[in-house]
C-alpha positions in Angstrom: -66.6 0.1 -0.3 -65.0 -1.6 -3.3 -61.4 -1.6 -1.9 -59.5 -0.2 1.0 -58.2 2.7 -1.1 -61.4 3.3 -3.2 -64.8 4.2 -1.9 -67.9 5.4 -3.8 -71.2 6.8 -2.9 -74.5 7.4 -4.7 -77.2 9.9 -3.5 -80.6 10.4 -5.0 -82.3 13.4 -3.3 -85.7 15.2 -3.6 -87.8 12.2 -4.5 -90.7 13.3 -2.2 -93.8 15.2 -3.2 -94.1 18.9 -3.8 -94.5 21.1 -0.8 -96.6 24.2 -0.2 -95.1 27.4 1.1 -97.9 29.4 2.7 -97.2 33.1 3.1 -99.4 36.1 4.0 -100.2 36.7 0.3 -101.1 33.2 -0.7 -99.6 29.8 -1.2 -97.0 28.6 -3.7 -96.3 25.0 -4.6 -92.6 24.0 -5.0 -91.3 20.9 -6.6 -87.5 20.6 -6.0 -85.8 18.9 -8.9 -84.5 15.4 -8.3 -80.8 15.3 -7.8 -78.5 12.4 -8.5 -74.9 12.6 -7.2 -72.1 10.1 -7.6 -68.8 10.6 -5.8 -65.6 8.6 -5.5 -62.7 8.9 -3.0 -59.4 7.3 -4.0 -56.5 7.2 -1.5 -53.4 6.4 -3.6 -51.0 7.3 -0.7 -51.6 6.1 2.9 -48.7 6.0 5.4 -48.5 6.7 9.1 -47.6 10.3 8.4 -49.4 11.2 5.2 -52.7 10.4 3.5 -53.6 11.7 0.0 -57.1 11.4 -1.2 -58.5 12.4 -4.6 -62.3 12.9 -4.8 -64.1 13.4 -8.1 -67.9 14.0 -8.1 -70.7 14.5 -10.6 -74.2 15.7 -9.9 -77.2 16.0 -12.2 -80.6 17.6 -11.8 -82.9 15.2 -13.6 -86.0 17.4 -14.0 -84.7 20.9 -14.0 -86.3 23.0 -16.8 -83.2 25.2 -17.1 -80.7 22.3 -17.8 -82.8 19.8 -19.7 -83.6 20.8 -23.2 -83.2 19.3 -26.7 -79.4 19.6 -26.6 -79.0 15.8 -26.4 -76.3 13.9 -24.5 -73.5 16.5 -25.1 -75.6 19.3 -23.6 -76.7 17.1 -20.8 -73.1 16.3 -20.0 -72.1 19.9 -20.2 -74.7 21.0 -17.7 -73.8 18.2 -15.2 -72.2 19.7 -12.1 -68.6 18.5 -11.8 -66.2 18.7 -8.9 -62.8 17.5 -8.1 -61.0 17.7 -4.7 -57.6 16.8 -3.3 -57.1 16.3 0.4 -53.7 15.9 2.2 -53.8 14.7 5.8 -50.7 14.8 8.1 -50.5 12.5 11.1 -54.3 12.0 10.9 -54.6 15.4 12.7 -54.4 18.2 10.1 -56.1 18.2 6.6 -55.6 20.6 3.8 -58.1 20.5 0.9 -58.3 22.2 -2.5 -61.1 21.7 -5.0 -62.5 22.8 -8.3 -66.2 23.1 -9.2 -68.1 23.9 -12.4 -71.8 24.3 -13.1 -72.3 25.6 -16.6 -76.1 25.6 -16.4 -76.4 27.9 -13.4 -73.2 29.9 -14.1 -71.2 28.8 -11.0 -67.5 28.0 -10.9 -65.7 26.8 -14.0 -63.1 28.8 -15.8 -63.8 32.4 -16.8 -61.7 33.8 -19.7 -61.5 37.4 -20.7 -60.8 38.8 -24.2 -59.5 42.4 -24.7 -60.8 43.5 -21.3 -64.5 43.5 -22.2 -65.6 40.0 -23.3 -66.0 37.4 -20.5 -66.8 33.8 -21.1 -67.4 31.0 -18.7 -66.2 27.6 -20.0 -65.9 24.1 -18.6 -62.6 22.4 -18.0 -63.2 20.2 -21.1 -63.7 23.3 -23.3 -60.6 25.0 -21.9 -58.6 21.9 -23.0 -60.1 21.6 -26.4 -61.1 25.1 -27.6 -58.4 27.6 -28.9 -58.1 31.4 -28.4 -60.3 31.7 -25.4 -58.3 34.7 -24.1 -56.8 35.3 -20.7 -57.8 33.1 -17.7 -59.4 35.5 -15.2 -61.1 33.3 -12.6 -61.2 29.7 -11.5 -64.0 27.9 -9.6 -61.7 27.2 -6.7 -62.7 26.1 -3.2 -60.5 25.2 -0.2 -60.7 23.8 3.3 -58.7 23.2 6.5 -59.5 20.5 9.1 -58.0 19.8 12.5 -58.7 17.1 15.1 -58.3 13.4 15.9 -59.9 11.5 13.0 -61.1 8.8 15.4 -63.0 11.2 17.8 -63.7 14.6 16.3 -62.8 17.0 13.5 -63.2 20.8 13.2 -63.4 22.1 9.6 -63.3 25.5 8.0 -64.0 25.9 4.3 -64.8 28.5 1.7 -66.2 28.3 -1.8 -66.5 32.1 -2.4 -64.5 31.9 -5.6 -67.2 29.7 -7.2 -69.7 32.6 -7.4 -69.5 35.7 -9.5 -70.9 38.0 -6.8 -69.0 39.1 -3.7 -69.6 36.7 -0.8 -67.7 35.3 2.1 -69.5 31.9 2.1 -67.6 30.4 5.0 -68.5 27.0 6.4 -67.6 25.9 9.9 -68.4 22.4 10.9 -67.7 20.1 13.8 -67.9 16.3 13.3 -67.9 14.1 16.3 -67.2 10.5 15.5 -67.0 9.1 19.0 -69.0 11.2 21.5 -68.3 8.8 24.3 -64.5 9.1 23.9 -64.8 12.9 24.1 -66.8 12.7 27.4 -64.5 10.2 29.1 -62.6 11.7 32.0 -58.9 10.7 32.0 -57.9 8.2 34.8 -55.6 10.7 36.5 -58.5 13.2 36.9 -60.9 10.5 38.1 -58.5 9.4 40.8 -57.7 12.9 42.1 -60.0 14.4 44.7 -61.0 18.0 44.7 
C-alpha cells in the first residue's frame, strides 16, 4: 500500500504443473497459461459522505499460443487485457460501479464499430483514439455493479459483464463478502437482556 489514497496489487496465477482430465474416452493433459495481473486503486475523493475510486488493471497471458506471436512489443501490448473501473460509494453503504474491458486477442469487450451496416470491426480504445474513419460506434465493452452493506462488516454485490461478450448472455454475478463475521453474529445488548 504505497499511500492512503493509492493501493496496488500484483497476481501471478497458474504457475503449477499441468493437470490431467480423465474422462470416459481417455485422458487429456491441460496446461493453463500463466497469467500476470497488475491492478491499481486510486481514491482521489474521500469524505464522510462520498468516496470515488478509479481502478485501472492490465492482465497478460504469458504462454498463450493465441496471443504470443512474432508481432513484437506492439502486438503484445495490443493483446494485453485492459480494464478500467470507476466506483462511487455513498455513506460507506451503497456503491455504484461502471467499467470498461477489452481483450483484442480473444474478441471480448473493446469497441465495435460498424460501417455501412455490414462491416463490423473490434478495436481497442487506443485504436479508437488514433485511427480515423472507423464508422459508427455500435457496442462498448461495458460492465457495471451495485453494492450495498456496511463496509466494516459485510457487503452484498450484484454485477454484470454481459456487454463484454458478442453472444447473448445474462452473466450475472452475486457475491456476499463478510469482513467481520463476529460482528454479524453478535446479539445486540437489548435482545440479550430481554427474556423470552
